[in-house]
N, C-alpha and C positions, 0 to 999 in steps of 0.2 A: 505804435512804433516799437513798443518794447516784445510784441509776441514776432514783428518782423526783424528783430535782432537777432532773437532766439533761433527763429525756423530757418532763416535766410543763411545764420551760421553753419548750423544743421546739414543742411542742402548742400553748400557749399564744399562740407568734409567729408560728407559722401559722395558724392559726384566726383570731388579730387583726388580725398585721402591726403592732402598737401596744406599744410600751415602754411604755407607761401602763399597760396590761395584765398587763405581766410585772412591775410593782410594784404592782400590786392585787393580783395572785397573792398575791406575795411578802405584803402586809398580811394579805390572808387568813388567812396562816398565822401572821402572827405575833401578831395581837390577841387570839386565846387562848392564848397562850404567857404573854403579860404579866398576865393575870388566874388561870391555872391551875397557871405552875411554884411560883408559893412554895407553895399546897399539895400541889404534888407532893410538895417541901420535907417537908412536915408528914407525906404519907405515908411518905416515904422512913425518917423518924424512928421511926414509930410502927407500920408492919408489915413482914411478912417482905419483902425487898429480891426475894427470887428471885418470890415471888407478882405482886411487883408487874411486875417484867422481863416475866414469860410474859403475863402478862393486856393491857400494852403490847403485844407481837410479833401477840397474837391478834387484836386487835382492827384492827390495823395489813393484816393477813391477809384481814379481811374487806372492809376498804377497797377493797386493792387488786383483790381478788378481783368485786367492783360494778363498777370501772372495765372491768376487761377485759372483762366481760358486755356492758359498754353501746358501748365501742369496737370487741367483735368483732363486733357489729349493726350498725355503723355510722353509730351515733346521738349517738357522740361529743361535747358542745359545751363551750363556756367555761365554762360555768354548772356542769357535771357537775365539772368541776375545782377551780374555785371552792370547792364544798362541801367537795369530799375535803380541799383543803387546811384549810380548819377543824376537817375533824374528824381528821383527824394533825394537826395544831398543838396542838388540846386532848391529843390521847393522849401525844403526846412530850411535853409539858410535864408530866403527870403522873408519866410514867416515866420520863425523865433523868436526875433526881436520884439516882434510887435506883440505876440502871446505872450512873452516875460512884461515889458513895459506896462503893458494896460493894466497890469495889478497893480502897480504904483499910482496910476493914471486914476484907477476908480476909487481908492480905499486913503488916501494923502498920505504924509508924511509921517504922521502921529501912528499909522497902524501897519506903514511898511515892512517890518519886521514880521511882525505876529502872521501878516499874508503873505509875506512871499516865503517864509516855512511852512503854513500850512498849505498854498499852492503845492511847494515841493511835495510833503506830507500826501498830496493827491496825486501826483506823478508815482510817486514810490508803491503807493498802493495799487497800483497799476503793474508795476513790476512786481508786486505779490502773486497780483493775478495771472496777468498775461502770459510769461512765459510758461506758467502750467498749463494754462489750456493748450498754449502753443504745443507745448511738446504732447500733450493727451493725443491732440488731434491728428499730430505727426505718425503716433506710434497705434491709435484707435483707427483713424479715417484715411488722412490724405493730404498732400500738400495743397490738392485744391482746395480742400474742405478747411484749412486752415488761412490760405488767402480771403476765400470768400469771406470768411468770418471777420477779419483785416476790412473787407471792402464796407460791410455791415455798419463798424465800428463806425468808420470814418463817415461814411453817409452821417451817422446819429452824432458825429460831433460836428460836422457843416450844419445841421439843423439845431443843435443848441447853443450851438455860438449864436443862432439870432436872436437869443435873448441877451447879449452882452448890449453894454450905452454904444450908440454908435458916437457919439463924444462926450468921454467921463468928465465929472465935474471937475475933476483934480489934474486934467490933461490942458499944457501949454498949448495953446494958437498956433493951429497947421499953419505950416510955410509954403506947402506945397498949392499950384495952381491944374492946370490942364494943358493937355498941348506940349508942342514945340519947348515953349519959354519951361517948362517943367523938367520935361528931358535935357535942358540943356544948363539947368541951374543945379540936377544931382551931384555931378561933380566937383562943384564948389560946394555942396552943403557938406560934400563926404569929405571932402579936405577940412572946412570950418572945425567938423566935426574932431579929424582928428590934431587938429590943432588945439581942441581943448582937455584930449586925451595927452596929448605929450608937455602941455603948460600944469598938470594938474601929478605932483609928487605924488599924493597916496597912492591915486587911480592908476598912474603907471606903474607905481612897486609893486600892487596888490595884482594886476594884471598880469606881470610880468613873471611872479611868484607864482602865480596860478598857472598858468604856461608850462610852468617847467612840471609843475605836482602833476598834472593830469598827465604831461607827454610821456612821466617817468611807472607811475601807477596803474592810469583807467586799462591799458589795453590789455590787463587781464582777464577784462568780461569778456573781449572777441575774442580770446584764444581760450575759452571755457569749452568748445564744444570738442575738443583736439583734445585736453586735458582728462577731460569725465571719459573719453573712447581710449585714448593711449594710455595716461595713467593711473586713475580709476577704475577702469575695464568698466562703465556702466553705460547707459544710454538714453535715449532721449528724454525716458519718464525721468530719470534721476537728473537731468541736467535742470527741467523744468524746477523742477525742486529745491534743487541749488540756486537758484534764482529767484525763486517766491521765498526762500530761506532769507539772503541780502535782500528782499524788497521788506519784510517783516523789519530786519536791522533798519534800514532804511527811514521808515516812519516812525518809528521810536526815535530817531535821530533828526531827523528832521522838525519833531513836536519836540524835540528838548530844547534845536535853538530857536523855535518860539515863545519860550517860556524863559527863556535867560534874559540877564539885564542888559540894556544898549550900553556895556563898557566893557573895556578890554576886549573887545570883538579878532581885531589883528592878531593878540597873542595867543587867543585860544584857536585861530586859524593855524599857527604855527605848530602848536602841539598837535592837534587834529589831524597833520599832514603827517607828522613824527609816527602817530598810532596807525596809522595808515599804512609807513613802509615798513612796520615791523609785521604787522599784522600780512603784509602779501609776501614777505620772506615766510614767515607761517605758510601759508597758504602753498610755496613753490616748494616747500619742503616736504608736502601731505602725500603719501600715496596713498590715504586709505579714506574712502566715500564719508565713514563716518566721524572720522575726524577733520574731515574740510568742510562738512557742516555747522559746526559752530563758528569756526573762521569766517566762511560766508557771513554769518548772522553779524557776526563785530567789523567784516569789512561794510556791510550794507550800513550799519551806523554812522562811522567816521566817514564814507564818502559822500551820505546826506549828510552830514555835517559841514562838511568843508563846502559842499556845493550851496549849500542855503547862508552860510556865513559868507562866502564870496559875492552872492548876488545881490547881501543886503548893502553889504557894504558897496560895489559898486552905485548900485542906486542913491544910495547915501550921498556919497561923495561928487555923483555927478552933477552937474545943475540939468532942471527937469527941460530944458528946452534942445539939448543935448543927449537925453537919456536913451535916447533910439538907440545913437551911431554908436554911443560908449557901450551898452549891452550888448549891439552886433557884434561887437569887437571880443569883449568877455567869451561869449558865444563861439567864436572861434576857435575855444578848448576843446569841441568837438570833433572839428577837423582834425587839430592837433590832437588827440588822440589817437586817432586813425591812422595819422603818421606814426607816431608811436608805434601801433598794432604794427603797420606795415614793417619795421624795422625788428621788432619781437619774431613777429613769422619768420622773416628772412634769416636773423639769427636761430631761433630754435630748430630749421631746415637743418645747421654744421652743429649746433650745443645743446639744443635736447631744450622743450618748453620750459622744463623745470628752471633750468638755469637762466636761459632769456631773462622771464618773469624776475625770477631773485635776483640776477645782477643789475638788474634795472630799480628794482627795491632796494639796495642798499644802497646801490648810488642815490638815490631818491634820500634816504635817511643818515648819510654824509651831509650832502646840501641842505635837509632844514635844520639841522644839528648846528649847522655854520649859520644859516638864520636865525637860528633861534640864538648865538650868542653875539654877533655883530649887527644881526638886519633892525637896526632900531627903526627906522620908517615905519615897514608892517605891523612892528610889534607896537608901535603906537597910536595904530588905525583903531578909534573908539567907536 
């Protein structure tokens, strides 16, 4: 996934030279998620999570292998990357809630914070390694080579997922069935989960604030190919290094969350978002590659802390039988991020990418300072 984000972004910018195209490819990946993430939550609460995870990896392997064949034939176009982004967005939306909720099902409530933070650190380790490999493969070999490596990794993940428990010890009883009855009940299950979410003030507040944070902050990663080439005057290898440095910070940030006491986590989340906004303003202001390097490290730390804290709080405050459906709404943040990326990409065409990212960051800073002052519901989350 981390390799795909970098490689796809670089190829799109090379093929089009357009920030709007970068935003559009993000939008193509986002729109399926807005529709399918909630159904992914229903699937996670009703079907073996191991089966869902393996199915998702199999589909991703087919997508990346197809791109490898097209790229190897020298026929790769922007349209191919757009179609692949849509299909990948659908697949991840259906599989990701199962991938996240199987953690709490496996370890139980007492070890949930530590386990989720450790899982996030594993994801961030891939962010450290994957983009660097992707950048080197593009610079030294070819796009086809990068896509074949992604295919091999997806197949490996499919095989490793066979070691997951079919029905973890702490998992609630599956409510799904087979055949027409299961399909007919899916919308009812979805509505039930939404009622639980909307009737739970801590969850409702947490997810709303998180959506604002993601919308205003995270598009900077999708804009990175254009920033590296147009602002920093660097290439694919240097972009891989920047993303890997961010990944180093992210590993530290997620491990930090794994070690903190289980109290005042809502207040900490607010101040982490403030730090994120400040660092994004610095990122948008920098025109020097070596100044940007330490900024990316700090951005990795605070971004991982935001993600880990939010995931822990969502799973703590959701009832186990609704956890998959609640987490599916939480995971819609990736679609929200892509919508924000589309907006930043369009804005960058008129005012420049630095002003676009910096303006969003300044807005986030103002919003989070207001939340810090008057947002008692989220500050009181433990």
